N, C-alpha and C positions, 0 to 999 in steps of 0.2 A: 496361638497365638491368636487373633481372628485377624479373617481377608478382609481388608479394605474395600467397602463396594465404591464401584466405580461412578462418582453420578455425573448424569445428561446436567445441563442446562442450558432452556430456553432460548433462543434468542429475541425472544418477548425481553425479557434482563438484561441483554445490554440494548432494548430501545428503552428499559425504568429507567439506564443511564443517563439516558442526554432528554433535552429538555423536546418539546413535541416537535416543534418547528422543526427540526431535525431529522424526527424520524418515518419522516415518508422519503428525505434521502435515502436514508440506511438503507430499510427495505427496496426501496429498490435495485442500491448498488448489491447484498443479498441475493432478490430474484432471480439478476442478471447473472450475477457469476452461478446460481447455483444450481440454473438454466441451464450455462454453460457442462454442465460436470463440474466443477469444484465438487470437491469433503468442508465442512464448516465445522468448526470445533470454537469451542470457547470455551473460554476464562476468563477467574476473578484476577485483576491486577488493581492492584494499589488506590490506583484515580475511580476504576470498575470494571467493566467488562471487558474483552483482546475478542476481539470476532476474526479465527484466521481461517483463510478460506487458503485450501490446499488443489491441487492443480494434482489427478489423482493419477495420472501414464504418469508422471513426472516424480511425482509426489512432495513438491517442495508446493510452500505458500505463492499467490500470487498475490495474494493483499492481507493486511488486518484493518478493521474498523478497533477503534480508540479510542473509548469517551475520556473526556474530559474539560472538569470545571462543569458537565452540562451539555459540549457539545460534541461534535459527530465529527473525526479526521477519520482519515481512513492513510496508511502507507504503502505504496507499491511497489514491490518489487520485482519491477523493470529489468531483467531478464535479457529481453530480445527487443529492448528502445531502439534501437539501431534502424531495426525494419520497420521501425516509424516516428523514426525522429521531426517528420511532417508535423507530426500534428503533437509533436512534443514546443513545434516552434509556433503553433498555433494557436498556444494557449494563451486565455487572458495575463495581460499584465503581471494578477497581482498574482496568478500563477506559477507567472514565469519568475518572479520575482522572492517567490517561494522557492524556488529549484534555486536560483543567483543566493540566495540568502544561506541558503539549506548546509552541513558541515561541508570539511573535502572529505578526504578519504586520502586519508593519513599513510597508508600503504603508494597512492599513487601522487603520492608528492613528495614523497622519502619512505621508501621501503624497509631503509629502521624503524623506523618509528611504532610499527605496527604488528599486533603478533600475523606472522607470515600463515595461518590459521583462516583470518578474514578476511573473505570474498574480498576480492576487489569491486568499487566501487565504479561509478562512469561518469566517462570520456565527452564530452558534446562543446559544438561549437551551438550560443546564444549570440542572436546578438553582434555577431562577431570578432568573441571576445571565447576561450574556452576555460572551462571548467571541469577541475578533478572533482564528483559531490561523493560522499556519503552512498552504498545502496540503502543506508536504517534512515535516512535525512532528506535524502535528493529528492524521493519523490512522494514527502508528503502532504494535505490539501488540506482547505478547512474543507467539507465535505454541505456543501450550501446551495442557493439556487445558481448563482451563475456558475458552482467549479463542475454540477450536476451530467450535467450531461458533455463534457470533455473529460470526465474521470470515468463513465460507462464508455465511451472510445479509446481510451488509455487502453481499460481493462480489456475488452473486445478484444483491441492489435496485440496485448500481453496473452493474452488463451488462445487466443490463433499462430502465434509464434511459438506456441509449448507444441504446440499440437498439429505444428508440421514437422517437427525434429523429430 
C-alpha cells in the first residue's frame, strides 16, 4: 500500500480563485494574521480553496477565507466578541445587516433543535434588538474596500482576546 504524500497548497492558489480586485484585500488579511502568529492551512472545496488561520496557542481557527463565485468572503470565529462589542456595533450598516440577516443559532433559540456538540453561537444586542446568531454565519462578510479596515480591527481584537486567555 503506497503512502499518500501530503500536498502543500500555496496561498497563491486561493488568490487565483478570486478576482484581481479582491486579491489585495485577501492578501492584507493573510499578512495581518500571519504577522499575528497564526498558522495557515489551505484546502480545496467545491467553490475553490478555503484558507484557515489557526491561533497557535489555542489551536483553534480564528478565520476562514472562502472563495465564492470569484469573490472573497471571510468567516470570523469571534469567540471573544464580547470584549470588542463596541467595534461590532461600529461596523458599517452593510456589515451589520449581514450579521442581522445571518442564520439564528438553533441551540440558543431551542437547545433541543440542534446537536449538543455544536458550539454555541453568539447573543448580542444591535440597535436595541437581541440577536442569537450561529457562529458559522454571524461574522461572515464580503471582503471589499469598505469592509477591510473593519475586518482587520475585528481580527486584531479576536487574536488579542485569545492571546490574553
